[in-house]
All heavy atoms as TSV, in Angstrom:
chain	resi	resn	atom	element	x	y	z
A	1	MET	N	N	223.281	132.292	150.785
A	1	MET	CA	C	222.229	132.756	151.671
A	1	MET	C	C	222.870	133.465	152.871
A	1	MET	O	O	223.843	132.987	153.432
A	1	MET	CB	C	221.394	131.572	152.127
A	1	MET	CG	C	220.179	131.949	152.889
A	1	MET	SD	S	219.170	130.463	153.075
A	1	MET	CE	C	217.966	131.082	154.161
A	2	THR	N	N	222.320	134.582	153.266
A	2	THR	CA	C	222.893	135.334	154.383
A	2	THR	C	C	222.422	134.765	155.718
A	2	THR	O	O	221.319	134.246	155.839
A	2	THR	CB	C	222.500	136.823	154.307
A	2	THR	OG1	O	221.081	136.934	154.382
A	2	THR	CG2	C	222.999	137.444	153.026
A	3	GLU	N	N	223.303	134.860	156.694
A	3	GLU	CA	C	223.004	134.395	158.045
A	3	GLU	C	C	222.018	135.348	158.713
A	3	GLU	O	O	222.157	136.566	158.618
A	3	GLU	CB	C	224.290	134.310	158.860
A	3	GLU	CG	C	224.119	133.739	160.231
A	3	GLU	CD	C	223.745	132.258	160.238
A	3	GLU	OE1	O	224.075	131.559	159.268
A	3	GLU	OE2	O	223.126	131.831	161.216
A	4	ILE	N	N	221.036	134.804	159.392
A	4	ILE	CA	C	220.038	135.602	160.117
A	4	ILE	C	C	220.675	136.066	161.424
A	4	ILE	O	O	221.216	135.241	162.172
A	4	ILE	CB	C	218.779	134.777	160.397
A	4	ILE	CG1	C	218.145	134.333	159.079
A	4	ILE	CG2	C	217.784	135.570	161.227
A	4	ILE	CD1	C	217.152	133.225	159.201
A	5	PRO	N	N	220.614	137.371	161.703
A	5	PRO	CA	C	221.196	137.864	162.958
A	5	PRO	C	C	220.551	137.190	164.180
A	5	PRO	O	O	219.324	137.040	164.246
A	5	PRO	CB	C	220.885	139.356	162.937
A	5	PRO	CG	C	220.666	139.686	161.494
A	5	PRO	CD	C	220.075	138.444	160.882
A	6	VAL	N	N	221.382	136.792	165.110
A	6	VAL	CA	C	220.915	136.127	166.325
A	6	VAL	C	C	219.918	137.009	167.067
A	6	VAL	O	O	218.920	136.513	167.594
A	6	VAL	CB	C	222.103	135.747	167.231
A	6	VAL	CG1	C	221.637	135.220	168.567
A	6	VAL	CG2	C	222.990	134.737	166.538
A	7	LYS	N	N	220.167	138.321	167.097
A	7	LYS	CA	C	219.262	139.212	167.841
A	7	LYS	C	C	217.852	139.188	167.253
A	7	LYS	O	O	216.882	139.312	167.990
A	7	LYS	CB	C	219.809	140.636	167.917
A	7	LYS	CG	C	219.790	141.395	166.629
A	7	LYS	CD	C	220.270	142.820	166.829
A	7	LYS	CE	C	220.078	143.589	165.524
A	7	LYS	NZ	N	220.324	144.992	165.685
A	8	ASP	N	N	217.723	138.985	165.945
A	8	ASP	CA	C	216.394	138.886	165.333
A	8	ASP	C	C	215.681	137.627	165.803
A	8	ASP	O	O	214.484	137.661	166.114
A	8	ASP	CB	C	216.491	138.884	163.809
A	8	ASP	CG	C	216.918	140.221	163.238
A	8	ASP	OD1	O	216.936	141.227	163.986
A	8	ASP	OD2	O	217.237	140.263	162.035
A	9	LYS	N	N	216.411	136.525	165.862
A	9	LYS	CA	C	215.824	135.273	166.342
A	9	LYS	C	C	215.417	135.384	167.807
A	9	LYS	O	O	214.368	134.895	168.206
A	9	LYS	CB	C	216.809	134.115	166.175
A	9	LYS	CG	C	216.989	133.648	164.766
A	9	LYS	CD	C	217.918	132.443	164.754
A	9	LYS	CE	C	218.043	131.823	163.396
A	9	LYS	NZ	N	218.895	130.621	163.422
A	10	ILE	N	N	216.258	136.047	168.596
A	10	ILE	CA	C	215.962	136.198	170.025
A	10	ILE	C	C	214.726	137.056	170.230
A	10	ILE	O	O	213.836	136.696	171.012
A	10	ILE	CB	C	217.182	136.766	170.784
A	10	ILE	CG1	C	218.309	135.735	170.803
A	10	ILE	CG2	C	216.797	137.193	172.197
A	10	ILE	CD1	C	219.626	136.256	171.311
A	11	LYS	N	N	214.645	138.175	169.542
A	11	LYS	CA	C	213.469	139.049	169.660
A	11	LYS	C	C	212.202	138.293	169.275
A	11	LYS	O	O	211.168	138.416	169.941
A	11	LYS	CB	C	213.620	140.282	168.773
A	11	LYS	CG	C	214.604	141.288	169.282
A	11	LYS	CD	C	214.685	142.468	168.318
A	11	LYS	CE	C	215.755	143.452	168.700
A	11	LYS	NZ	N	215.846	144.565	167.748
A	12	PHE	N	N	212.270	137.531	168.204
A	12	PHE	CA	C	211.129	136.757	167.746
A	12	PHE	C	C	210.720	135.721	168.793
A	12	PHE	O	O	209.543	135.594	169.139
A	12	PHE	CB	C	211.470	136.082	166.414
A	12	PHE	CG	C	210.355	135.303	165.800
A	12	PHE	CD1	C	209.253	135.950	165.259
A	12	PHE	CD2	C	210.413	133.925	165.731
A	12	PHE	CE1	C	208.229	135.237	164.670
A	12	PHE	CE2	C	209.397	133.200	165.147
A	12	PHE	CZ	C	208.296	133.859	164.617
A	13	ALA	N	N	211.696	134.995	169.329
A	13	ALA	CA	C	211.417	133.968	170.330
A	13	ALA	C	C	210.839	134.581	171.603
A	13	ALA	O	O	209.874	134.046	172.165
A	13	ALA	CB	C	212.681	133.180	170.653
A	14	VAL	N	N	211.379	135.693	172.035
A	14	VAL	CA	C	210.860	136.360	173.240
A	14	VAL	C	C	209.409	136.792	173.023
A	14	VAL	O	O	208.551	136.608	173.894
A	14	VAL	CB	C	211.748	137.560	173.645
A	14	VAL	CG1	C	211.075	138.418	174.700
A	14	VAL	CG2	C	213.101	137.065	174.143
A	15	SER	N	N	209.118	137.335	171.855
A	15	SER	CA	C	207.738	137.738	171.537
A	15	SER	C	C	206.801	136.540	171.546
A	15	SER	O	O	205.696	136.606	172.088
A	15	SER	CB	C	207.672	138.432	170.182
A	15	SER	OG	O	208.375	139.635	170.209
A	16	LEU	N	N	207.239	135.445	170.952
A	16	LEU	CA	C	206.415	134.234	170.938
A	16	LEU	C	C	206.173	133.703	172.346
A	16	LEU	O	O	205.043	133.345	172.696
A	16	LEU	CB	C	207.078	133.142	170.097
A	16	LEU	CG	C	206.969	133.267	168.596
A	16	LEU	CD1	C	207.773	132.157	167.924
A	16	LEU	CD2	C	205.527	133.215	168.139
A	17	ILE	N	N	207.214	133.651	173.148
A	17	ILE	CA	C	207.090	133.143	174.513
A	17	ILE	C	C	206.140	134.025	175.315
A	17	ILE	O	O	205.268	133.529	176.032
A	17	ILE	CB	C	208.469	133.042	175.189
A	17	ILE	CG1	C	209.303	131.976	174.498
A	17	ILE	CG2	C	208.339	132.756	176.684
A	17	ILE	CD1	C	210.787	132.032	174.804
A	18	THR	N	N	206.284	135.333	175.181
A	18	THR	CA	C	205.428	136.273	175.910
A	18	THR	C	C	203.970	136.107	175.507
A	18	THR	O	O	203.079	136.032	176.367
A	18	THR	CB	C	205.890	137.724	175.652
A	18	THR	OG1	O	207.247	137.849	176.091
A	18	THR	CG2	C	205.028	138.725	176.385
A	19	ASP	N	N	203.709	136.025	174.208
A	19	ASP	CA	C	202.331	135.873	173.742
A	19	ASP	C	C	201.775	134.482	174.055
A	19	ASP	O	O	200.588	134.337	174.358
A	19	ASP	CB	C	202.233	136.170	172.250
A	19	ASP	CG	C	202.309	137.654	171.951
A	19	ASP	OD1	O	202.532	138.453	172.889
A	19	ASP	OD2	O	202.150	138.028	170.778
A	20	PHE	N	N	202.617	133.466	173.996
A	20	PHE	CA	C	202.197	132.117	174.371
A	20	PHE	C	C	201.784	132.102	175.842
A	20	PHE	O	O	200.768	131.497	176.199
A	20	PHE	CB	C	203.336	131.122	174.113
A	20	PHE	CG	C	202.949	129.681	174.264
A	20	PHE	CD1	C	202.445	128.973	173.192
A	20	PHE	CD2	C	203.098	129.023	175.481
A	20	PHE	CE1	C	202.096	127.629	173.318
A	20	PHE	CE2	C	202.756	127.694	175.624
A	20	PHE	CZ	C	202.244	126.991	174.545
A	21	ALA	N	N	202.555	132.769	176.675
A	21	ALA	CA	C	202.232	132.849	178.106
A	21	ALA	C	C	200.877	133.512	178.318
A	21	ALA	O	O	200.045	133.000	179.070
A	21	ALA	CB	C	203.327	133.629	178.839
A	22	LYS	N	N	200.649	134.623	177.654
A	22	LYS	CA	C	199.366	135.328	177.790
A	22	LYS	C	C	198.207	134.461	177.321
A	22	LYS	O	O	197.180	134.377	177.987
A	22	LYS	CB	C	199.399	136.630	176.998
A	22	LYS	CG	C	200.288	137.688	177.591
A	22	LYS	CD	C	200.338	138.925	176.719
A	22	LYS	CE	C	201.350	139.920	177.245
A	22	LYS	NZ	N	201.550	141.048	176.337
A	23	LYS	N	N	198.384	133.817	176.178
A	23	LYS	CA	C	197.313	133.007	175.591
A	23	LYS	C	C	196.934	131.842	176.499
A	23	LYS	O	O	195.777	131.440	176.555
A	23	LYS	CB	C	197.743	132.493	174.225
A	23	LYS	CG	C	196.685	131.676	173.530
A	23	LYS	CD	C	197.046	131.332	172.119
A	23	LYS	CE	C	195.881	130.573	171.504
A	23	LYS	NZ	N	195.995	130.452	170.082
A	24	HIS	N	N	197.902	131.304	177.216
A	24	HIS	CA	C	197.652	130.112	178.040
A	24	HIS	C	C	197.671	130.415	179.540
A	24	HIS	O	O	197.767	129.486	180.350
A	24	HIS	CB	C	198.663	129.022	177.686
A	24	HIS	CG	C	198.517	128.536	176.286
A	24	HIS	ND1	N	197.519	127.677	175.884
A	24	HIS	CD2	C	199.218	128.821	175.160
A	24	HIS	CE1	C	197.618	127.443	174.591
A	24	HIS	NE2	N	198.648	128.133	174.132
A	25	SER	N	N	197.581	131.687	179.888
A	25	SER	CA	C	197.532	132.126	181.289
A	25	SER	C	C	198.699	131.573	182.107
A	25	SER	O	O	198.520	131.028	183.198
A	25	SER	CB	C	196.201	131.738	181.932
A	25	SER	OG	O	195.134	132.325	181.243
A	26	LEU	N	N	199.888	131.725	181.564
A	26	LEU	CA	C	201.109	131.287	182.227
A	26	LEU	C	C	202.008	132.493	182.473
A	26	LEU	O	O	201.877	133.514	181.801
A	26	LEU	CB	C	201.874	130.305	181.330
A	26	LEU	CG	C	201.164	129.027	180.896
A	26	LEU	CD1	C	201.966	128.324	179.804
A	26	LEU	CD2	C	200.948	128.111	182.079
A	27	SER	N	N	202.933	132.358	183.392
A	27	SER	CA	C	203.987	133.364	183.505
A	27	SER	C	C	204.937	133.145	182.330
A	27	SER	O	O	204.937	132.069	181.710
A	27	SER	CB	C	204.741	133.212	184.830
A	27	SER	OG	O	205.549	132.046	184.805
A	28	THR	N	N	205.738	134.128	182.039
A	28	THR	CA	C	206.688	133.944	180.932
A	28	THR	C	C	207.695	132.840	181.255
A	28	THR	O	O	208.102	132.095	180.363
A	28	THR	CB	C	207.419	135.259	180.578
A	28	THR	OG1	O	208.001	135.808	181.752
A	28	THR	CG2	C	206.481	136.255	179.942
A	29	THR	N	N	208.060	132.706	182.516
A	29	THR	CA	C	208.970	131.636	182.920
A	29	THR	C	C	208.324	130.274	182.699
A	29	THR	O	O	208.963	129.354	182.174
A	29	THR	CB	C	209.392	131.793	184.398
A	29	THR	OG1	O	210.037	133.049	184.558
A	29	THR	CG2	C	210.329	130.673	184.835
A	30	GLN	N	N	207.064	130.141	183.086
A	30	GLN	CA	C	206.359	128.878	182.875
A	30	GLN	C	C	206.241	128.566	181.380
A	30	GLN	O	O	206.429	127.424	180.964
A	30	GLN	CB	C	204.958	128.933	183.482
A	30	GLN	CG	C	204.935	128.927	184.984
A	30	GLN	CD	C	203.536	129.181	185.529
A	30	GLN	OE1	O	202.814	130.047	185.040
A	30	GLN	NE2	N	203.159	128.423	186.542
A	31	ALA	N	N	205.924	129.584	180.584
A	31	ALA	CA	C	205.793	129.387	179.138
A	31	ALA	C	C	207.129	128.951	178.542
A	31	ALA	O	O	207.188	128.007	177.749
A	31	ALA	CB	C	205.297	130.662	178.472
A	32	PHE	N	N	208.207	129.642	178.930
A	32	PHE	CA	C	209.529	129.260	178.427
A	32	PHE	C	C	209.848	127.821	178.809
A	32	PHE	O	O	210.295	127.026	177.970
A	32	PHE	CB	C	210.627	130.191	178.941
A	32	PHE	CG	C	211.995	129.700	178.571
A	32	PHE	CD1	C	212.508	129.956	177.311
A	32	PHE	CD2	C	212.746	128.935	179.454
A	32	PHE	CE1	C	213.755	129.463	176.939
A	32	PHE	CE2	C	213.984	128.439	179.097
A	32	PHE	CZ	C	214.494	128.711	177.833
A	33	ASN	N	N	209.647	127.474	180.069
A	33	ASN	CA	C	209.971	126.125	180.540
A	33	ASN	C	C	209.153	125.070	179.795
A	33	ASN	O	O	209.670	124.010	179.429
A	33	ASN	CB	C	209.765	126.003	182.041
A	33	ASN	CG	C	210.815	126.754	182.830
A	33	ASN	OD1	O	211.903	127.045	182.334
A	33	ASN	ND2	N	210.490	127.096	184.067
A	34	TYR	N	N	207.875	125.353	179.569
A	34	TYR	CA	C	207.004	124.422	178.842
A	34	TYR	C	C	207.487	124.256	177.403
A	34	TYR	O	O	207.661	123.130	176.915
A	34	TYR	CB	C	205.561	124.938	178.872
A	34	TYR	CG	C	204.588	124.061	178.123
A	34	TYR	CD1	C	204.081	122.911	178.715
A	34	TYR	CD2	C	204.172	124.386	176.833
A	34	TYR	CE1	C	203.185	122.097	178.038
A	34	TYR	CE2	C	203.276	123.586	176.145
A	34	TYR	CZ	C	202.793	122.443	176.755
A	34	TYR	OH	O	201.908	121.636	176.074
A	35	LEU	N	N	207.713	125.373	176.717
A	35	LEU	CA	C	208.166	125.315	175.329
A	35	LEU	C	C	209.534	124.661	175.213
A	35	LEU	O	O	209.796	123.904	174.271
A	35	LEU	CB	C	208.178	126.724	174.723
A	35	LEU	CG	C	206.798	127.367	174.546
A	35	LEU	CD1	C	206.948	128.844	174.182
A	35	LEU	CD2	C	205.974	126.632	173.504
A	36	ASP	N	N	210.391	124.911	176.174
A	36	ASP	CA	C	211.721	124.307	176.170
A	36	ASP	C	C	211.637	122.805	176.441
A	36	ASP	O	O	212.298	122.006	175.769
A	36	ASP	CB	C	212.604	125.000	177.208
A	36	ASP	CG	C	214.044	124.568	177.137
A	36	ASP	OD1	O	214.610	124.550	176.018
A	36	ASP	OD2	O	214.618	124.249	178.193
A	37	ARG	N	N	210.819	122.422	177.393
A	37	ARG	CA	C	210.679	121.005	177.765
A	37	ARG	C	C	210.253	120.152	176.576
A	37	ARG	O	O	210.700	119.011	176.424
A	37	ARG	CB	C	209.664	120.866	178.900
A	37	ARG	CG	C	209.427	119.442	179.320
A	37	ARG	CD	C	208.482	119.341	180.482
A	37	ARG	NE	N	208.268	117.948	180.824
A	37	ARG	CZ	C	207.286	117.526	181.579
A	37	ARG	NH1	N	206.436	118.392	182.100
A	37	ARG	NH2	N	207.152	116.252	181.841
A	38	PHE	N	N	209.395	120.704	175.726
A	38	PHE	CA	C	208.881	119.940	174.594
A	38	PHE	C	C	209.543	120.348	173.268
A	38	PHE	O	O	209.006	120.120	172.191
A	38	PHE	CB	C	207.361	120.041	174.548
A	38	PHE	CG	C	206.729	119.449	175.783
A	38	PHE	CD1	C	206.178	120.264	176.756
A	38	PHE	CD2	C	206.759	118.080	176.004
A	38	PHE	CE1	C	205.636	119.729	177.914
A	38	PHE	CE2	C	206.220	117.535	177.158
A	38	PHE	CZ	C	205.656	118.356	178.114
A	39	ASN	N	N	210.732	120.931	173.390
A	39	ASN	CA	C	211.612	121.245	172.251
A	39	ASN	C	C	211.068	122.278	171.267
A	39	ASN	O	O	211.563	122.380	170.145
A	39	ASN	CB	C	212.000	119.965	171.505
A	39	ASN	CG	C	212.737	119.005	172.391
A	39	ASN	OD1	O	213.644	119.407	173.120
A	39	ASN	ND2	N	212.339	117.757	172.380
A	40	ALA	N	N	210.073	123.042	171.673
A	40	ALA	CA	C	209.521	124.058	170.774
A	40	ALA	C	C	210.475	125.238	170.593
A	40	ALA	O	O	210.466	125.875	169.535
A	40	ALA	CB	C	208.166	124.547	171.290
A	41	ILE	N	N	211.314	125.518	171.575
A	41	ILE	CA	C	212.296	126.594	171.443
A	41	ILE	C	C	213.281	126.239	170.333
A	41	ILE	O	O	213.585	127.066	169.461
A	41	ILE	CB	C	213.041	126.852	172.775
A	41	ILE	CG1	C	212.065	127.256	173.882
A	41	ILE	CG2	C	214.139	127.899	172.588
A	41	ILE	CD1	C	211.360	128.567	173.684
A	42	ASP	N	N	213.747	125.008	170.328
A	42	ASP	CA	C	214.652	124.554	169.260
A	42	ASP	C	C	213.947	124.587	167.903
A	42	ASP	O	O	214.540	124.966	166.894
A	42	ASP	CB	C	215.166	123.142	169.531
A	42	ASP	CG	C	216.138	123.084	170.682
A	42	ASP	OD1	O	216.791	124.116	170.980
A	42	ASP	OD2	O	216.249	122.011	171.302
A	43	PHE	N	N	212.683	124.189	167.901
A	43	PHE	CA	C	211.895	124.200	166.666
A	43	PHE	C	C	211.788	125.617	166.105
A	43	PHE	O	O	211.976	125.835	164.906
A	43	PHE	CB	C	210.501	123.622	166.933
A	43	PHE	CG	C	209.638	123.547	165.718
A	43	PHE	CD1	C	209.779	122.492	164.827
A	43	PHE	CD2	C	208.694	124.518	165.461
A	43	PHE	CE1	C	208.977	122.420	163.689
A	43	PHE	CE2	C	207.892	124.456	164.336
A	43	PHE	CZ	C	208.038	123.399	163.447
A	44	ILE	N	N	211.504	126.579	166.976
A	44	ILE	CA	C	211.419	127.987	166.557
A	44	ILE	C	C	212.756	128.427	165.965
A	44	ILE	O	O	212.799	129.058	164.905
A	44	ILE	CB	C	211.051	128.896	167.750
A	44	ILE	CG1	C	209.639	128.623	168.223
A	44	ILE	CG2	C	211.214	130.372	167.377
A	44	ILE	CD1	C	209.328	129.236	169.584
A	45	ASN	N	N	213.827	128.105	166.642
A	45	ASN	CA	C	215.158	128.497	166.178
A	45	ASN	C	C	215.486	127.872	164.820
A	45	ASN	O	O	215.969	128.561	163.923
A	45	ASN	CB	C	216.204	128.112	167.216
A	45	ASN	CG	C	217.583	128.609	166.856
A	45	ASN	OD1	O	217.752	129.722	166.378
A	45	ASN	ND2	N	218.574	127.770	167.075
A	46	GLN	N	N	215.216	126.598	164.680
A	46	GLN	CA	C	215.547	125.893	163.444
A	46	GLN	C	C	214.704	126.351	162.254
A	46	GLN	O	O	215.160	126.308	161.118
A	46	GLN	CB	C	215.376	124.390	163.633
A	46	GLN	CG	C	216.394	123.784	164.551
A	46	GLN	CD	C	216.104	122.331	164.848
A	46	GLN	OE1	O	215.207	121.717	164.277
A	46	GLN	NE2	N	216.858	121.760	165.771
A	47	HIS	N	N	213.464	126.762	162.519
A	47	HIS	CA	C	212.547	127.099	161.436
A	47	HIS	C	C	212.172	128.581	161.407
A	47	HIS	O	O	211.141	128.965	160.857
A	47	HIS	CB	C	211.291	126.227	161.537
A	47	HIS	CG	C	211.608	124.764	161.448
A	47	HIS	ND1	N	211.967	124.162	160.270
A	47	HIS	CD2	C	211.675	123.809	162.397
A	47	HIS	CE1	C	212.213	122.886	160.491
A	47	HIS	NE2	N	212.051	122.652	161.782
A	48	TYR	N	N	213.050	129.393	161.968
A	48	TYR	CA	C	212.806	130.836	162.024
A	48	TYR	C	C	212.498	131.426	160.651
A	48	TYR	O	O	211.575	132.220	160.510
A	48	TYR	CB	C	214.009	131.561	162.645
A	48	TYR	CG	C	213.926	133.058	162.510
A	48	TYR	CD1	C	213.208	133.808	163.435
A	48	TYR	CD2	C	214.549	133.732	161.456
A	48	TYR	CE1	C	213.112	135.183	163.309
A	48	TYR	CE2	C	214.455	135.106	161.323
A	48	TYR	CZ	C	213.734	135.827	162.251
A	48	TYR	OH	O	213.624	137.185	162.122
A	49	SER	N	N	213.250	131.047	159.648
A	49	SER	CA	C	213.109	131.671	158.327
A	49	SER	C	C	211.705	131.499	157.754
A	49	SER	O	O	211.227	132.374	157.030
A	49	SER	CB	C	214.154	131.130	157.349
A	49	SER	OG	O	214.020	129.739	157.194
A	50	VAL	N	N	211.026	130.432	158.095
A	50	VAL	CA	C	209.648	130.239	157.651
A	50	VAL	C	C	208.670	130.786	158.693
A	50	VAL	O	O	207.712	131.477	158.353
A	50	VAL	CB	C	209.360	128.745	157.391
A	50	VAL	CG1	C	207.886	128.516	157.091
A	50	VAL	CG2	C	210.227	128.229	156.260
A	51	ALA	N	N	208.936	130.477	159.959
A	51	ALA	CA	C	207.997	130.844	161.026
A	51	ALA	C	C	207.728	132.341	161.100
A	51	ALA	O	O	206.588	132.756	161.298
A	51	ALA	CB	C	208.512	130.341	162.376
A	52	HIS	N	N	208.763	133.153	160.910
A	52	HIS	CA	C	208.550	134.591	161.071
A	52	HIS	C	C	207.722	135.198	159.935
A	52	HIS	O	O	207.332	136.351	160.011
A	52	HIS	CB	C	209.882	135.320	161.260
A	52	HIS	CG	C	210.576	135.708	160.006
A	52	HIS	ND1	N	211.327	134.821	159.286
A	52	HIS	CD2	C	210.615	136.882	159.341
A	52	HIS	CE1	C	211.801	135.443	158.219
A	52	HIS	NE2	N	211.391	136.687	158.228
A	53	THR	N	N	207.425	134.409	158.898
A	53	THR	CA	C	206.588	134.905	157.802
A	53	THR	C	C	205.111	134.580	158.012
A	53	THR	O	O	204.269	135.061	157.273
A	53	THR	CB	C	207.036	134.309	156.444
A	53	THR	OG1	O	206.792	132.906	156.448
A	53	THR	CG2	C	208.503	134.600	156.177
A	54	LEU	N	N	204.811	133.763	158.999
A	54	LEU	CA	C	203.435	133.331	159.259
A	54	LEU	C	C	202.734	134.278	160.226
A	54	LEU	O	O	203.386	134.959	161.021
A	54	LEU	CB	C	203.441	131.920	159.856
A	54	LEU	CG	C	204.066	130.829	159.006
A	54	LEU	CD1	C	204.177	129.541	159.814
A	54	LEU	CD2	C	203.267	130.609	157.741
A	55	PRO	N	N	201.404	134.293	160.197
A	55	PRO	CA	C	200.665	135.088	161.197
A	55	PRO	C	C	200.992	134.591	162.609
A	55	PRO	O	O	201.088	133.385	162.846
A	55	PRO	CB	C	199.204	134.819	160.850
A	55	PRO	CG	C	199.216	134.365	159.432
A	55	PRO	CD	C	200.520	133.645	159.240
A	56	PHE	N	N	201.154	135.535	163.520
A	56	PHE	CA	C	201.567	135.207	164.883
A	56	PHE	C	C	200.592	134.242	165.548
A	56	PHE	O	O	201.004	133.302	166.225
A	56	PHE	CB	C	201.698	136.504	165.694
A	56	PHE	CG	C	202.946	136.561	166.512
A	56	PHE	CD1	C	204.193	136.621	165.921
A	56	PHE	CD2	C	202.877	136.553	167.888
A	56	PHE	CE1	C	205.354	136.675	166.677
A	56	PHE	CE2	C	204.032	136.605	168.660
A	56	PHE	CZ	C	205.258	136.666	168.056
A	57	ALA	N	N	199.293	134.469	165.380
A	57	ALA	CA	C	198.290	133.587	165.994
A	57	ALA	C	C	198.444	132.155	165.499
A	57	ALA	O	O	198.289	131.202	166.267
A	57	ALA	CB	C	196.892	134.107	165.711
A	58	GLU	N	N	198.765	131.997	164.237
A	58	GLU	CA	C	198.961	130.665	163.667
A	58	GLU	C	C	200.188	129.989	164.275
A	58	GLU	O	O	200.161	128.793	164.587
A	58	GLU	CB	C	199.123	130.769	162.150
A	58	GLU	CG	C	199.252	129.434	161.453
A	58	GLU	CD	C	199.344	129.565	159.939
A	58	GLU	OE1	O	198.880	130.573	159.379
A	58	GLU	OE2	O	199.896	128.636	159.337
A	59	ILE	N	N	201.245	130.744	164.457
A	59	ILE	CA	C	202.455	130.189	165.064
A	59	ILE	C	C	202.171	129.731	166.490
A	59	ILE	O	O	202.590	128.650	166.903
A	59	ILE	CB	C	203.604	131.214	165.061
A	59	ILE	CG1	C	203.954	131.617	163.637
A	59	ILE	CG2	C	204.838	130.653	165.762
A	59	ILE	CD1	C	204.852	132.824	163.548
A	60	LEU	N	N	201.444	130.542	167.253
A	60	LEU	CA	C	201.125	130.180	168.638
A	60	LEU	C	C	200.309	128.897	168.689
A	60	LEU	O	O	200.564	128.019	169.523
A	60	LEU	CB	C	200.383	131.321	169.329
A	60	LEU	CG	C	201.184	132.600	169.538
A	60	LEU	CD1	C	200.299	133.688	170.125
A	60	LEU	CD2	C	202.402	132.357	170.413
A	61	ASP	N	N	199.330	128.771	167.795
A	61	ASP	CA	C	198.527	127.540	167.733
A	61	ASP	C	C	199.404	126.349	167.357
A	61	ASP	O	O	199.268	125.260	167.928
A	61	ASP	CB	C	197.387	127.684	166.728
A	61	ASP	CG	C	196.307	128.653	167.187
A	61	ASP	OD1	O	196.243	128.973	168.396
A	61	ASP	OD2	O	195.532	129.093	166.320
A	62	ASN	N	N	200.295	126.566	166.401
A	62	ASN	CA	C	201.184	125.482	165.964
A	62	ASN	C	C	202.156	125.060	167.057
A	62	ASN	O	O	202.475	123.872	167.180
A	62	ASN	CB	C	201.939	125.881	164.699
A	62	ASN	CG	C	201.047	125.920	163.479
A	62	ASN	OD1	O	200.006	125.276	163.438
A	62	ASN	ND2	N	201.445	126.678	162.481
A	63	LEU	N	N	202.629	126.023	167.849
A	63	LEU	CA	C	203.522	125.681	168.964
A	63	LEU	C	C	202.806	124.821	169.992
A	63	LEU	O	O	203.369	123.853	170.509
A	63	LEU	CB	C	204.079	126.937	169.626
A	63	LEU	CG	C	205.158	127.670	168.854
A	63	LEU	CD1	C	205.552	128.943	169.598
A	63	LEU	CD2	C	206.373	126.788	168.636
A	64	ALA	N	N	201.557	125.175	170.294
A	64	ALA	CA	C	200.773	124.384	171.245
A	64	ALA	C	C	200.579	122.967	170.712
A	64	ALA	O	O	200.721	121.986	171.455
A	64	ALA	CB	C	199.432	125.053	171.518
A	65	LEU	N	N	200.280	122.840	169.427
A	65	LEU	CA	C	200.097	121.527	168.814
A	65	LEU	C	C	201.412	120.748	168.788
A	65	LEU	O	O	201.444	119.549	169.085
A	65	LEU	CB	C	199.546	121.681	167.397
A	65	LEU	CG	C	199.264	120.397	166.638
A	65	LEU	CD1	C	198.237	119.536	167.381
A	65	LEU	CD2	C	198.747	120.735	165.244
A	66	TYR	N	N	202.493	121.425	168.463
A	66	TYR	CA	C	203.817	120.796	168.451
A	66	TYR	C	C	204.134	120.221	169.835
A	66	TYR	O	O	204.576	119.073	169.951
A	66	TYR	CB	C	204.878	121.818	168.025
A	66	TYR	CG	C	206.266	121.245	167.929
A	66	TYR	CD1	C	206.701	120.627	166.763
A	66	TYR	CD2	C	207.152	121.325	169.005
A	66	TYR	CE1	C	207.983	120.095	166.672
A	66	TYR	CE2	C	208.423	120.794	168.915
A	66	TYR	CZ	C	208.834	120.188	167.753
A	66	TYR	OH	O	210.099	119.663	167.661
A	67	CYS	N	N	203.915	121.024	170.862
A	67	CYS	CA	C	204.183	120.559	172.232
A	67	CYS	C	C	203.277	119.384	172.594
A	67	CYS	O	O	203.732	118.408	173.205
A	67	CYS	CB	C	204.005	121.698	173.225
A	67	CYS	SG	S	205.305	122.947	173.120
A	68	LYS	N	N	202.007	119.477	172.215
A	68	LYS	CA	C	201.067	118.398	172.506
A	68	LYS	C	C	201.534	117.101	171.839
A	68	LYS	O	O	201.488	116.030	172.437
A	68	LYS	CB	C	199.667	118.762	172.021
A	68	LYS	CG	C	198.632	117.710	172.349
A	68	LYS	CD	C	197.251	118.152	171.914
A	68	LYS	CE	C	196.258	117.060	172.278
A	68	LYS	NZ	N	194.905	117.420	171.850
A	69	ASN	N	N	202.005	117.205	170.602
A	69	ASN	CA	C	202.490	116.029	169.882
A	69	ASN	C	C	203.775	115.459	170.477
A	69	ASN	O	O	204.149	114.330	170.164
A	69	ASN	CB	C	202.711	116.356	168.400
A	69	ASN	CG	C	201.419	116.551	167.656
A	69	ASN	OD1	O	200.364	116.079	168.070
A	69	ASN	ND2	N	201.474	117.263	166.545
A	70	HIS	N	N	204.429	116.248	171.322
A	70	HIS	CA	C	205.655	115.788	171.988
A	70	HIS	C	C	205.452	115.583	173.484
A	70	HIS	O	O	206.403	115.610	174.268
A	70	HIS	CB	C	206.800	116.784	171.725
A	70	HIS	CG	C	207.276	116.753	170.304
A	70	HIS	ND1	N	206.681	117.491	169.312
A	70	HIS	CD2	C	208.255	116.024	169.730
A	70	HIS	CE1	C	207.287	117.234	168.173
A	70	HIS	NE2	N	208.246	116.349	168.391
A	71	GLY	N	N	204.189	115.400	173.896
A	71	GLY	CA	C	203.893	115.052	175.272
A	71	GLY	C	C	203.318	116.152	176.138
A	71	GLY	O	O	202.994	115.910	177.306
A	72	GLY	N	N	203.172	117.371	175.617
A	72	GLY	CA	C	202.608	118.472	176.395
A	72	GLY	C	C	201.108	118.313	176.578
A	72	GLY	O	O	200.461	117.546	175.855
A	73	ASN	N	N	200.545	119.030	177.526
A	73	ASN	CA	C	199.115	118.873	177.788
A	73	ASN	C	C	198.408	120.176	178.160
A	73	ASN	O	O	197.573	120.201	179.047
A	73	ASN	CB	C	198.886	117.813	178.854
A	73	ASN	CG	C	199.485	118.200	180.193
A	73	ASN	OD1	O	200.147	119.223	180.324
A	73	ASN	ND2	N	199.252	117.371	181.198
A	74	LEU	N	N	198.741	121.252	177.477
A	74	LEU	CA	C	198.014	122.497	177.746
A	74	LEU	C	C	196.637	122.436	177.169
A	74	LEU	O	O	196.372	121.854	176.169
A	74	LEU	CB	C	198.744	123.699	177.142
A	74	LEU	CG	C	199.899	124.243	177.943
A	74	LEU	CD1	C	200.542	125.424	177.234
A	74	LEU	CD2	C	199.493	124.654	179.335
């Protein structure tokens, strides 16, 4: 299996963070800090190969649920 370029993962994560911020009326810094605090950034990185094949709206909903299940309260 070929290694996924880091820049692809970064672009994907930045897009998710930006859209997550918009969806939840947060700054991008607040969104990053929230997602990082509840380990969603690591989750995105670990599951990139599957996550990037899903509809973006579904991923955003799943990230919110993931964070909620790990103590978040958006």
